[in-house]
N, C-alpha and C positions, 0 to 999 in steps of 0.2 A: 504494499500500499504506499504509495507516494504523495506527499503534501504539495499541491501545485498552487497554492496561494501565497501571495506576497505581504500579506496583512500581518501586523504584529499588534501586541497588547498595547491598548490605550492606558494611559495614565490619567486618573482624574482624582478629584477631591472627595473625600468622604466627610459629609457635614450632618453630625447628629444635632439633636435638639439644643445642645451646649455650645454650638458653632465652633468646637475644637476642630481645626483642619488637619486631616491626616491624608496620605495618599493611598489610593487604592488602585487596583490594576483590574481593567475590564478586558476579558480575554475574547478572543475570536470564536463565534460559534461555527466550529468545524463540523462538517457532515460528511459522510461517506457516499459516493457517487460511483456508479458502475458504468463504465463507457467500453463498450466492444470487449467485455470479459475482464477488463482492467479496474482495479479499485483505486479511486483517488480521494484524497481527503481535501475539501474546498470549503470556503466560507458559505453559508447560507444563502448569500446573495448571488454568488458565482454559481451555486448548484442550482439555484432558480434560473439563471441565464442559460446555464448547459441544458436544462431540463426543456426549456422553450425552445431552444435551436435544434435540438434532437427532433421535437415534434413538428417543427414547421418545415 
């Protein structure tokens, strides 16, 4: 299984009710897509685009 996305984790602020700012990581939503018998891990947005391109 190969990872074919170029996306990386996003760094954002975690803001609770006390307004203390700490950093948190927003990870990429990786999904497994099968194309011609090969499995790839892509982001959800890219998986949707691949699915639309395959059906059209």
